[in-house]
N, C-alpha and C positions, 0 to 999 in steps of 0.2 A: 503493499499499498503507499500511500504517500508519506507517512510516516517514516516506514524502514526506509523509504529512497531519500528521502532528508538526512537522517541519521547516518546511512553508508557516503553521504555527502561530506557531511560534517569529519567524517572517519577519515574519508582521503584527504578532506584538508588540513587537517591537525596531523596526519600522518600517525595515526591511533593504532598501531598495532601493526600497521601496513606503511609500506614506501608513501611519503607524501605525494599526492598526484592531484593538481591543480584541476588537469584537465577531466578524470574522473570524477571529480568532486563534482564538476559542471554537469558532468553529464546527469547524474546521480540527482543534482537538484534540480535540473531541466525537469526532468521525468516527474519529481515531486511536486513541482511549480503546476506543471501541466495537468497535474493531478489536482490543486486546489490548496496545497501547503504555502501559504502567505510567505512567509520566513524564508524559504527557500527560495523565492524571487526578490526578496533583501540580500540574501547571499551571493545571487546569481549579479545582482549589482554590484556588491563589493569585488566580484572576481574583475567585471569589465572596467571598473573604475580605476582599479590598481593594473588592471593588466596582467591577470594572474592564470595562465595556461590558455590567455584569449588576446589578440588583441587588444589593448588599452581603447574605451570608448564611452568616456563620459555621457553622452548621448544616450547611448542604449542605458547605461545606467539608471539615467534619470527616468527613463521610460519604463524600467523593470520597477522601482521605488514606486512609482505611480501606480502601477500594475498592484503590486505588492499590497500599496498603502490601501489601496480601495478595497481586496480583499481582508484587510484587517491587520499587516504584518503594523505592529508599532514601531517596530526599527525603521523599517521602511519608511513609515511617516516622519518619522525624526530625520533620519537619510534626506529625504526629501525638502523638509523645511530647512535643514544646513545649508543645502545646495541656495536655495533660495535668498537666505543671510548672506554667504559668500560670494553669491552672484558665481559659482561654478556649475558652465555650462547651460545657465540659464540666467535671465534676467533678475537681476536684487530687487528683491519684493517681499517686504518685512510684515505685509500684512497677511497675503498667502502664507510665508514662510509661521507667522503664529497661528493662523490655522491650523496647518499642517502638525506644528506641535501640539498645540491642543487636542487635536485628534490621537496624537498620541499619548497624552497626558492621560485623556478617557481611558484611553487601553490599558493603562497600568504601566507607561513605563517612567519610573521616577525623573531621570535626566530630560524628558522632555518636557516634564513639568518647570524644571528649572529652566531651560529655554523657553519657556512661552513665556515666562515669569519676567526674564530679561528683553527680552522684545517685546512686551506690552509696556514695561518701564521708560522704553526708548519712545513709544508713541505718543504723540501729539492727542488730546482728548478725541477729536473727530478721527482721528485715526482708528484708536482704542474700538469705540465705538463700528468702525467699518470692520474691522479684525474679528469682533464677537460675531458679528452677523455672517461674514464668509467662512468663521470655523463651525458655526450650526448649521450652517447648507452642507459643509465638506462632511462632516461628521453625520448629518441625515442621508446625502448620498452613498457614504460606507455603509450604512445600515439596509441599505434593498437587496 
């Protein structure tokens, strides 16, 4: 199943009892992600972003994080928010970054709560209102 494929990807990524192999990790995570394992999409994004076992591709990493985030991966949501804040492969957008961090925080990722708070404090009041609206819309879209 998807969970077993995800776990095999981790085993190859970490070299846990087997030789470390990013290509095999990618293959197992791809299978898991195709079967709905959201965090496998986050991990695939890491491989693409860092160029591990595949050509470095920031745009593909962002696509994977968006897809995995929509499936509920808090790690992917947080990573996408970070890319928006750092303008890594995407335009700087603190309002959208807040929305993605907030989604990850609601999903239970503590670091995302901190990230959301830091962005929130940097926004002027009118932007805070817009950020809340966008966060609510994003979170609602993920629950469908």
